C-alpha positions as protocol buffer text, in pm:
chain_id: "A"
residue {
  index: 1
  type: MET
  ca { x: 13778 y: 11569 z: 12611 }
}
residue {
  index: 2
  type: ASN
  ca { x: 13758 y: 11501 z: 12982 }
}
residue {
  index: 3
  type: MET
  ca { x: 13502 y: 11276 z: 13147 }
}
residue {
  index: 4
  type: GLN
  ca { x: 13304 y: 11561 z: 13304 }
}
residue {
  index: 5
  type: ALA
  ca { x: 13264 y: 11735 z: 12967 }
}
residue {
  index: 6
  type: MET
  ca { x: 13151 y: 11408 z: 12808 }
}
residue {
  index: 7
  type: LEU
  ca { x: 12896 y: 11355 z: 13084 }
}
residue {
  index: 8
  type: LYS
  ca { x: 12765 y: 11708 z: 13041 }
}
residue {
  index: 9
  type: GLN
  ca { x: 12735 y: 11656 z: 12666 }
}
residue {
  index: 10
  type: ALA
  ca { x: 12553 y: 11325 z: 12718 }
}
residue {
  index: 11
  type: GLN
  ca { x: 12308 y: 11491 z: 12959 }
}
residue {
  index: 12
  type: LYS
  ca { x: 12238 y: 11767 z: 12707 }
}
residue {
  index: 13
  type: LEU
  ca { x: 12183 y: 11509 z: 12435 }
}
residue {
  index: 14
  type: GLN
  ca { x: 11942 y: 11316 z: 12658 }
}
residue {
  index: 15
  type: LYS
  ca { x: 11748 y: 11634 z: 12740 }
}
residue {
  index: 16
  type: ASP
  ca { x: 11729 y: 11728 z: 12371 }
}
residue {
  index: 17
  type: MET
  ca { x: 11606 y: 11379 z: 12282 }
}
residue {
  index: 18
  type: GLN
  ca { x: 11337 y: 11393 z: 12551 }
}
residue {
  index: 19
  type: LYS
  ca { x: 11223 y: 11734 z: 12426 }
}
residue {
  index: 20
  type: THR
  ca { x: 11206 y: 11610 z: 12067 }
}
residue {
  index: 21
  type: GLN
  ca { x: 11014 y: 11298 z: 12170 }
}
residue {
  index: 22
  type: GLU
  ca { x: 10768 y: 11515 z: 12364 }
}
residue {
  index: 23
  type: GLU
  ca { x: 10717 y: 11731 z: 12052 }
}
residue {
  index: 24
  type: ILE
  ca { x: 10641 y: 11419 z: 11848 }
}
residue {
  index: 25
  type: ASN
  ca { x: 10406 y: 11288 z: 12117 }
}
residue {
  index: 26
  type: ASN
  ca { x: 10203 y: 11610 z: 12091 }
}
residue {
  index: 27
  type: MET
  ca { x: 10165 y: 11586 z: 11712 }
}
residue {
  index: 28
  type: SER
  ca { x: 9869 y: 11439 z: 11525 }
}
residue {
  index: 29
  type: PHE
  ca { x: 9889 y: 11226 z: 11212 }
}
residue {
  index: 30
  type: LEU
  ca { x: 9593 y: 11187 z: 10976 }
}
residue {
  index: 31
  type: GLY
  ca { x: 9574 y: 10872 z: 10767 }
}
residue {
  index: 32
  type: LYS
  ca { x: 9322 y: 10841 z: 10486 }
}
residue {
  index: 33
  type: SER
  ca { x: 9183 y: 10559 z: 10277 }
}
residue {
  index: 34
  type: SER
  ca { x: 8885 y: 10616 z: 10048 }
}
residue {
  index: 35
  type: ASN
  ca { x: 8596 y: 10674 z: 10289 }
}
residue {
  index: 36
  type: VAL
  ca { x: 8788 y: 10646 z: 10616 }
}
residue {
  index: 37
  type: ALA
  ca { x: 9013 y: 10889 z: 10802 }
}
residue {
  index: 38
  type: VAL
  ca { x: 9204 y: 10788 z: 11116 }
}
residue {
  index: 39
  type: THR
  ca { x: 9391 y: 11030 z: 11340 }
}
residue {
  index: 40
  type: ILE
  ca { x: 9660 y: 10911 z: 11579 }
}
residue {
  index: 41
  type: ASN
  ca { x: 9878 y: 11101 z: 11820 }
}
residue {
  index: 42
  type: GLY
  ca { x: 10255 y: 11083 z: 11843 }
}
residue {
  index: 43
  type: LYS
  ca { x: 10232 y: 10784 z: 12074 }
}
residue {
  index: 44
  type: GLY
  ca { x: 10043 y: 10587 z: 11809 }
}
residue {
  index: 45
  type: ILE
  ca { x: 9710 y: 10602 z: 11993 }
}
residue {
  index: 46
  type: VAL
  ca { x: 9399 y: 10646 z: 11779 }
}
residue {
  index: 47
  type: THR
  ca { x: 9231 y: 10974 z: 11872 }
}
residue {
  index: 48
  type: ASP
  ca { x: 8966 y: 10999 z: 11600 }
}
residue {
  index: 49
  type: VAL
  ca { x: 8800 y: 10789 z: 11330 }
}
residue {
  index: 50
  type: LYS
  ca { x: 8574 y: 10935 z: 11063 }
}
residue {
  index: 51
  type: ILE
  ca { x: 8377 y: 10711 z: 10828 }
}
residue {
  index: 52
  type: ASN
  ca { x: 8183 y: 10830 z: 10523 }
}
residue {
  index: 53
  type: LEU
  ca { x: 7930 y: 10560 z: 10434 }
}
residue {
  index: 54
  type: ASP
  ca { x: 7855 y: 10703 z: 10089 }
}
residue {
  index: 55
  type: GLY
  ca { x: 7915 y: 10434 z: 9829 }
}
residue {
  index: 56
  type: ILE
  ca { x: 7961 y: 10155 z: 10083 }
}
residue {
  index: 57
  type: GLU
  ca { x: 7711 y: 9873 z: 10079 }
}
residue {
  index: 58
  type: PRO
  ca { x: 7567 y: 9800 z: 10425 }
}
residue {
  index: 59
  type: ASP
  ca { x: 7666 y: 9433 z: 10399 }
}
residue {
  index: 60
  type: ASP
  ca { x: 8025 y: 9504 z: 10289 }
}
residue {
  index: 61
  type: ILE
  ca { x: 8182 y: 9526 z: 10635 }
}
residue {
  index: 62
  type: GLU
  ca { x: 8506 y: 9373 z: 10507 }
}
residue {
  index: 63
  type: LEU
  ca { x: 8559 y: 9670 z: 10275 }
}
residue {
  index: 64
  type: LEU
  ca { x: 8508 y: 9912 z: 10563 }
}
residue {
  index: 65
  type: GLN
  ca { x: 8747 y: 9713 z: 10781 }
}
residue {
  index: 66
  type: ASP
  ca { x: 9012 y: 9717 z: 10507 }
}
residue {
  index: 67
  type: MET
  ca { x: 8973 y: 10093 z: 10456 }
}
residue {
  index: 68
  type: THR
  ca { x: 9006 y: 10152 z: 10830 }
}
residue {
  index: 69
  type: MET
  ca { x: 9318 y: 9938 z: 10849 }
}
residue {
  index: 70
  type: LEU
  ca { x: 9474 y: 10117 z: 10550 }
}
residue {
  index: 71
  type: ALA
  ca { x: 9395 y: 10459 z: 10699 }
}
residue {
  index: 72
  type: PHE
  ca { x: 9552 y: 10361 z: 11033 }
}
residue {
  index: 73
  type: ASN
  ca { x: 9861 y: 10222 z: 10859 }
}
residue {
  index: 74
  type: ASP
  ca { x: 9893 y: 10546 z: 10661 }
}
residue {
  index: 75
  type: ALA
  ca { x: 9884 y: 10753 z: 10982 }
}
residue {
  index: 76
  type: LYS
  ca { x: 10131 y: 10516 z: 11153 }
}
residue {
  index: 77
  type: LYS
  ca { x: 10372 y: 10543 z: 10859 }
}
residue {
  index: 78
  type: GLN
  ca { x: 10359 y: 10922 z: 10889 }
}
residue {
  index: 79
  type: LEU
  ca { x: 10437 y: 10895 z: 11262 }
}
residue {
  index: 80
  type: ASP
  ca { x: 10727 y: 10658 z: 11194 }
}
residue {
  index: 81
  type: ASN
  ca { x: 10868 y: 10886 z: 10925 }
}
residue {
  index: 82
  type: MET
  ca { x: 10845 y: 11192 z: 11151 }
}
residue {
  index: 83
  type: THR
  ca { x: 11008 y: 11004 z: 11438 }
}
residue {
  index: 84
  type: GLU
  ca { x: 11292 y: 10887 z: 11215 }
}
residue {
  index: 85
  type: GLU
  ca { x: 11336 y: 11236 z: 11072 }
}
residue {
  index: 86
  type: LYS
  ca { x: 11343 y: 11417 z: 11407 }
}
residue {
  index: 87
  type: MET
  ca { x: 11517 y: 11155 z: 11618 }
}
residue {
  index: 88
  type: GLY
  ca { x: 11757 y: 11061 z: 11338 }
}
residue {
  index: 89
  type: THR
  ca { x: 11964 y: 11366 z: 11421 }
}
residue {
  index: 90
  type: PHE
  ca { x: 12047 y: 11197 z: 11752 }
}
residue {
  index: 91
  type: THR
  ca { x: 12106 y: 10848 z: 11615 }
}
residue {
  index: 92
  type: LYS
  ca { x: 12313 y: 10968 z: 11319 }
}
residue {
  index: 93
  type: GLY
  ca { x: 12177 y: 10717 z: 11071 }
}
residue {
  index: 94
  type: MET
  ca { x: 12134 y: 10418 z: 11300 }
}
residue {
  index: 95
  type: PRO
  ca { x: 11785 y: 10309 z: 11184 }
}
residue {
  index: 96
  type: GLY
  ca { x: 11546 y: 10125 z: 11410 }
}
residue {
  index: 97
  type: LEU
  ca { x: 11633 y: 10287 z: 11739 }
}
residue {
  index: 98
  type: PHE
  ca { x: 11302 y: 10476 z: 11758 }
}
């Protein structure tokens, strides 16, 4: 394969990767934990938090904080899995690049 063909292939790969990353960035991921739901976008930015106070004691702020953290971590894990799944086609099994 000549150098020009390799460069053209690399440019196509870069364009495909950018398109895939843009698709991921436009996705939403909903994480849940008991009474809390956290939505993040594909960039990992929290876009919505919903809290249902039923069954939560007003003085148990630590429980609410834990549920919020667990819901965020659930959404983040979904984002990470989607990124690995979609971008993994470009990295061919080299984990940790995205």
